[in-house]
C-alpha positions as CSV (number, residue, x, y, z in Angstrom):
1,M,-11.7,29.1,-11.6
2,E,-11.4,25.8,-13.4
3,L,-10.8,22.3,-12.1
4,R,-8.0,22.0,-14.6
5,Q,-6.2,25.0,-13.1
6,L,-6.5,23.4,-9.6
7,N,-5.0,20.2,-11.0
8,Y,-2.1,22.2,-12.4
9,F,-1.6,24.0,-9.1
10,V,-1.6,20.8,-7.0
11,S,0.9,19.2,-9.4
12,I,3.3,22.1,-9.1
13,A,2.8,22.4,-5.3
14,E,3.7,18.7,-4.9
15,T,6.8,18.8,-7.1
16,L,7.8,22.5,-6.7
17,N,9.1,22.2,-10.2
18,F,7.3,23.7,-13.2
19,S,9.2,21.5,-15.8
20,E,8.5,18.3,-13.9
21,A,4.8,19.2,-13.4
22,A,4.4,20.0,-17.1
23,R,5.9,16.7,-18.1
24,S,3.6,14.7,-15.7
25,L,0.6,16.7,-17.0
26,Y,1.5,16.3,-20.7
27,V,1.3,20.1,-21.3
28,T,3.9,22.6,-22.2
29,Q,5.6,24.7,-19.5
30,S,4.3,27.9,-21.1
31,T,0.7,26.6,-20.9
32,L,1.2,25.6,-17.3
33,S,2.6,29.0,-16.4
34,Q,-0.2,30.8,-18.2
35,Q,-2.9,28.8,-16.4
36,I,-1.3,29.4,-13.0
37,K,-1.0,33.1,-13.8
38,A,-4.7,33.2,-14.7
39,L,-5.5,31.4,-11.4
40,E,-3.4,33.9,-9.4
41,D,-5.1,36.8,-11.2
42,E,-8.5,35.5,-10.4
43,L,-7.7,34.9,-6.8
44,G,-5.8,38.2,-6.5
45,T,-2.8,36.7,-4.9
46,M,0.6,35.0,-5.7
47,L,0.5,31.3,-5.1
48,F,4.2,30.6,-5.8
49,Q,7.4,32.4,-5.1
50,R,9.7,31.8,-8.0
51,D,13.3,32.6,-8.7
52,S,15.9,31.2,-11.1
53,H,16.8,28.4,-8.6
54,S,13.7,27.4,-6.8
55,V,9.9,27.4,-6.5
56,T,8.1,27.7,-3.1
57,L,4.5,28.1,-2.0
58,T,3.4,31.4,-0.7
59,E,1.2,31.6,2.4
60,S,-1.8,31.8,0.1
61,G,-0.5,28.8,-1.9
62,S,-0.1,26.8,1.3
63,K,-3.7,27.7,2.3
64,L,-5.1,26.8,-1.1
65,L,-3.4,23.4,-1.4
66,P,-5.6,21.3,0.9
67,L,-8.7,23.1,-0.4
68,A,-7.7,22.4,-4.0
69,R,-7.0,18.7,-3.2
70,R,-10.4,18.4,-1.6
71,T,-12.1,20.0,-4.5
72,I,-10.4,17.7,-7.0
73,H,-11.3,14.7,-4.9
74,D,-14.9,15.8,-4.6
75,A,-15.1,16.2,-8.4
76,L,-13.7,12.7,-9.0
77,S,-16.1,11.3,-6.4
78,C,-19.0,12.9,-8.1
79,K,-17.9,11.4,-11.4
80,N,-17.5,8.0,-9.9
81,Q,-20.9,8.0,-8.2
82,I,-22.7,9.0,-11.4
83,R,-20.7,6.4,-13.4
84,D,-21.7,3.7,-10.8
85,L,-25.4,4.7,-11.2
86,Q,-25.2,4.6,-15.0
87,E,-23.0,1.6,-15.5
88,M,-23.7,-0.4,-12.3
89,L,-20.7,-2.7,-11.8
90,T,-18.6,-2.0,-14.8
91,G,-15.5,0.1,-15.5
92,E,-12.1,-0.5,-13.9
93,L,-11.0,-1.3,-10.3
94,N,-7.4,-0.5,-9.4
95,I,-5.9,-2.4,-6.5
96,G,-2.5,-1.9,-4.9
97,L,-0.9,-4.5,-2.6
98,T,2.3,-5.7,-1.0
99,Y,3.5,-9.2,-1.7
100,S,2.2,-10.6,1.7
101,F,-1.3,-10.2,0.5
102,S,-0.9,-12.3,-2.7
103,P,-2.3,-15.5,-1.2
104,L,-5.4,-13.6,0.0
105,L,-5.9,-12.0,-3.4
106,T,-6.1,-15.1,-5.6
107,E,-9.3,-16.6,-4.2
108,T,-11.1,-13.2,-4.3
109,V,-10.0,-12.4,-7.8
110,K,-11.4,-15.7,-9.1
111,V,-14.8,-15.1,-7.5
112,F,-15.0,-11.4,-8.3
113,M,-14.2,-12.0,-12.0
114,T,-16.9,-14.7,-12.2
115,Q,-19.6,-12.5,-10.5
116,Y,-18.6,-9.2,-12.2
117,P,-17.2,-9.9,-15.6
118,G,-17.8,-6.3,-16.7
119,V,-15.2,-4.9,-14.3
120,K,-11.5,-4.8,-15.5
121,L,-9.1,-5.4,-12.6
122,N,-5.7,-3.6,-12.6
123,I,-3.4,-4.9,-9.8
124,F,-0.2,-3.3,-8.7
125,Y,2.6,-4.8,-6.5
126,K,4.7,-2.1,-4.9
127,T,6.4,-1.2,-1.7
128,M,4.2,0.4,1.0
129,E,5.6,3.9,0.3
130,E,4.9,3.6,-3.4
131,L,1.4,2.2,-2.8
132,M,0.5,5.1,-0.5
133,E,1.6,7.6,-3.1
134,L,-0.5,5.9,-5.7
135,L,-3.5,5.9,-3.4
136,R,-2.9,9.6,-2.5
137,H,-2.9,10.5,-6.2
138,R,-6.0,8.3,-6.7
139,E,-4.1,6.0,-9.1
140,V,-5.4,3.0,-7.1
141,D,-8.8,2.7,-5.4
142,F,-7.5,1.0,-2.3
143,V,-4.4,-0.7,-0.9
144,L,-4.0,-4.1,0.8
145,A,-1.1,-4.0,3.2
146,F,-0.2,-4.4,6.8
147,K,-0.8,-1.4,9.0
148,P,2.2,1.0,8.7
149,S,4.3,2.0,11.6
150,R,3.5,5.7,11.0
151,P,0.1,7.1,10.1
152,Y,-0.6,8.8,6.8
153,E,-2.7,11.9,7.3
154,E,-5.0,11.5,4.3
155,I,-5.4,7.7,4.6
156,E,-7.4,5.5,6.9
157,S,-6.7,1.9,7.6
158,H,-9.5,-0.7,8.1
159,N,-8.6,-3.9,9.9
160,L,-9.1,-7.1,7.7
161,F,-7.4,-9.6,10.0
162,E,-4.8,-10.0,12.8
163,D,-1.5,-11.8,12.2
164,K,1.8,-12.3,13.9
165,L,5.4,-11.9,12.9
166,S,6.5,-15.6,12.4
167,V,9.5,-17.7,11.6
168,I,8.9,-19.3,8.2
169,M,10.5,-22.6,7.4
170,R,10.1,-25.9,5.6
171,K,7.7,-28.3,7.3
172,D,10.5,-30.8,7.9
173,H,12.7,-28.3,9.7
174,P,13.5,-29.2,13.4
175,L,11.7,-26.1,14.7
176,A,8.5,-26.7,12.7
177,K,6.7,-28.4,15.6
178,M,7.3,-25.7,18.1
179,K,4.4,-23.5,19.3
180,S,6.6,-20.4,19.4
181,I,10.3,-19.6,18.9
182,S,12.4,-17.4,21.1
183,M,15.0,-14.9,19.9
184,E,17.6,-17.0,21.7
185,E,16.7,-20.1,19.7
186,L,16.4,-18.1,16.5
187,R,20.1,-16.9,16.8
188,K,21.2,-20.5,16.4
189,H,20.0,-20.7,12.9
190,R,20.8,-19.1,9.5
191,L,18.3,-16.6,8.1
192,A,17.3,-15.1,4.8
193,I,15.3,-11.9,5.3
194,P,13.6,-9.2,3.2
195,S,15.8,-6.2,2.2
196,K,15.4,-2.7,3.7
197,G,12.6,-0.7,2.2
198,L,10.1,-3.6,1.8
199,Q,7.1,-3.4,4.1
200,S,7.8,-6.9,5.4
201,R,11.3,-5.6,6.5
202,N,9.7,-2.5,8.1
203,S,7.3,-4.8,10.0
204,I,10.2,-6.9,11.3
205,E,12.0,-3.7,12.4
206,Q,9.0,-2.7,14.5
207,F,9.9,-5.7,16.7
208,I,13.6,-6.3,16.2
209,S,16.6,-4.2,15.3
210,I,18.3,-6.6,12.8
211,E,21.7,-4.9,13.2
212,D,21.6,-5.3,17.0
213,S,19.8,-8.6,17.2
214,G,22.7,-11.0,16.8
215,L,20.8,-12.9,14.2
216,N,22.8,-15.0,11.7
217,V,21.6,-13.3,8.5
218,C,23.2,-14.9,5.4
219,L,21.0,-13.4,2.8
220,E,18.9,-10.2,2.2
221,I,16.7,-10.0,-0.9
222,N,14.2,-7.4,-2.1
223,E,11.8,-9.9,-3.7
224,A,9.6,-11.8,-1.3
225,N,8.5,-14.5,-3.8
226,I,12.1,-15.5,-4.5
227,L,12.9,-15.3,-0.7
228,L,10.2,-17.9,0.0
229,E,11.4,-20.1,-2.9
230,I,14.9,-20.0,-1.3
231,V,13.5,-21.0,2.1
232,Q,11.3,-23.7,0.5
233,Y,14.3,-25.4,-1.1
234,N,16.9,-24.8,1.6
235,N,17.3,-25.2,5.3
236,L,17.1,-21.5,6.0
237,L,14.6,-19.6,8.1
238,T,13.0,-16.3,7.3
239,L,10.8,-13.8,9.2
240,L,7.4,-12.9,7.6
241,S,3.7,-13.0,8.5
242,D,1.8,-16.2,8.5
243,A,-0.4,-14.8,5.7
244,T,2.5,-14.8,3.3
245,I,2.7,-18.6,3.0
246,R,-1.0,-19.5,2.7
247,C,-0.6,-21.0,-0.7
248,R,2.7,-22.8,0.0
249,E,2.2,-26.3,1.2
250,M,5.8,-27.1,1.9
251,L,6.2,-24.2,4.3
252,T,5.0,-23.5,7.8
253,A,4.9,-20.5,10.2
254,V,5.7,-20.5,13.9
255,P,5.0,-17.3,15.9
256,L,8.1,-15.5,17.1
257,D,8.0,-15.2,20.9
258,L,8.0,-11.4,21.3
259,P,5.9,-9.0,23.5
260,D,3.0,-7.4,21.6
261,N,3.7,-9.5,18.5
262,Q,0.7,-8.5,16.4
263,M,0.3,-7.3,12.9
264,Q,-2.9,-5.9,11.4
265,G,-3.7,-6.7,7.8
266,C,-5.6,-3.7,6.5
267,V,-7.5,-2.2,3.6
268,H,-6.2,1.3,3.2
269,T,-8.5,4.0,1.6
270,L,-8.4,7.8,1.2
271,K,-10.4,9.7,3.9
272,R,-13.7,11.3,3.0
273,I,-13.7,9.9,-0.6
274,Y,-16.5,8.1,-2.4
275,R,-15.5,4.4,-2.8
276,K,-16.6,2.6,-6.0
277,R,-19.2,0.0,-5.6
278,S,-16.9,-2.5,-7.3
279,A,-14.3,-1.7,-4.5
280,D,-16.9,-2.4,-1.8
281,E,-17.9,-5.7,-3.5
282,F,-14.3,-6.8,-3.8
283,I,-13.5,-6.1,-0.2
284,K,-16.7,-7.8,0.9
285,L,-15.7,-10.9,-1.0
286,M,-12.2,-10.8,0.4
287,R,-13.6,-10.7,4.0
288,E,-15.6,-13.9,3.2
289,T,-12.7,-15.9,1.8
290,R,-11.6,-19.0,3.7
291,I,-8.0,-17.6,4.2
292,V,-9.2,-14.3,5.7
293,Q,-11.7,-16.2,7.9
294,E,-8.9,-18.5,9.1
295,L,-6.5,-15.6,9.8
296,S,-9.2,-13.6,11.6
297,G,-9.6,-16.3,14.2
298,K,-6.2,-18.0,14.2
299,W,-4.6,-16.1,17.1
300,L,-7.7,-15.8,19.3
């Protein structure tokens, strides 16, 4: 049994499509089929049930899938550990994050690149769902995002700071001096909000059903940076976390008066997987930044 064959098997099991798996693996479909046939012959069992219309896992295939994933992850962890020992802090570090974490990232990146110039940083901005898929396939080393509303079986979340869903506005807005804002007060004002599918919108929907809230939403947009630009230069309000505006001096955040209004900013990693030393160093530096320290104690 070869590691390559297990990689092929996992790719087909996740797509249930030989053609799609072959394209993603950059091999021909005949090569893929031959390797799966060799794996089935060695194991003495069918792993896939195929017909002209569909591909499904057999009982043996379903049993093998988590074992194959673990074996692949263990092999990659072994490779990373040896590379760390040989190269110390060099190589590449792949980080995934949602937009809300941008202000937290800037300070850490500056310090990290100064202290560890041998490490190349690759940073990916995506939606929560896209980031978790990248993490699950080990295309990023960790993800920075708020704790999702539903758990991911293979992923664990480590708290970085506590935050609250807040009303974001210009500092000269009439509501800017309030200590908190009620839903009743919020309904009196025009809002611009994140579009469905963004993690920031998912976080809002944990507390409020936008469709049933009676809020005066005049704009929805799927780009948080542009959303804040619009709020910064108009008299609109939006709903985001306080962390989102840490580098925007013209804006302020007032907590929304809701029960259990708490959001956890997290570092998300794969379970039982070796973490690169460069990842540990980056997370350590982030915990020590002024912004994270302020957010950690702001709501206490």
